[in-house]
C-alpha positions as CSV (number, residue, x, y, z in Angstrom):
1,M,-16.1,-39.7,15.6
2,E,-14.5,-41.9,12.9
3,I,-11.9,-40.7,10.5
4,K,-14.1,-41.2,7.5
5,Q,-16.7,-38.9,9.0
6,L,-14.1,-36.3,9.7
7,I,-12.8,-36.4,6.2
8,D,-16.4,-36.2,4.8
9,D,-17.1,-33.2,7.0
10,Y,-13.9,-31.5,5.9
11,I,-14.6,-32.1,2.2
12,H,-18.1,-30.7,2.7
13,W,-16.8,-27.6,4.5
14,L,-14.1,-27.1,1.8
15,K,-16.5,-27.3,-1.1
16,K,-18.8,-24.8,0.7
17,E,-15.9,-22.3,1.3
18,I,-14.1,-22.4,-2.0
19,T,-15.3,-19.8,-4.5
20,F,-14.5,-19.3,-8.2
21,E,-15.1,-16.6,-10.8
22,K,-14.4,-16.6,-14.5
23,I,-12.1,-13.8,-15.4
24,G,-11.3,-13.7,-19.1
25,E,-9.9,-17.0,-20.1
26,Y,-9.0,-17.9,-16.4
27,Y,-10.9,-19.1,-13.4
28,E,-10.0,-17.3,-10.2
29,I,-10.3,-19.9,-7.4
30,T,-10.3,-18.4,-3.9
31,T,-9.6,-20.9,-1.1
32,P,-10.5,-20.5,2.6
33,F,-6.8,-20.7,3.5
34,L,-4.7,-17.6,4.5
35,N,-1.2,-16.8,3.3
36,S,1.5,-15.1,5.4
37,A,-0.1,-11.7,4.6
38,N,-3.4,-12.9,6.1
39,D,-5.0,-12.8,2.6
40,F,-7.0,-15.7,1.1
41,I,-5.0,-17.9,-1.2
42,Q,-6.0,-17.6,-4.8
43,I,-5.0,-19.5,-7.8
44,Y,-5.8,-19.0,-11.5
45,V,-6.6,-21.9,-13.8
46,R,-6.9,-22.0,-17.6
47,I,-7.9,-25.0,-19.6
48,D,-6.8,-25.4,-23.2
49,K,-7.8,-28.7,-24.8
50,D,-6.0,-31.4,-22.8
51,T,-3.7,-29.0,-20.9
52,I,-4.5,-27.3,-17.6
53,F,-2.5,-24.2,-16.7
54,F,-2.1,-23.1,-13.0
55,T,-0.7,-19.8,-11.7
56,D,-0.9,-17.7,-8.6
57,D,-0.7,-14.3,-10.3
58,N,-2.4,-14.7,-13.7
59,S,0.8,-15.3,-15.6
60,E,1.3,-18.9,-16.6
61,K,3.9,-20.7,-14.6
62,F,2.8,-24.2,-14.2
63,Y,0.9,-26.6,-16.5
64,F,-0.2,-30.2,-16.5
65,I,-1.2,-32.3,-19.5
């Protein structure tokens, strides 16, 4: 199998496995990856005009413009 096909398969799997839910003004994104406590890794995203805020516990810590 060629690398392009492996990447395409991985992206397809990842899109299928990631879930999201709107919670208030945030989107909760749940990934198929596990943390050290064996829980799925979740991040929260809020979009405000041209700024995207990222956090892992629903209190803003990171943002990108």
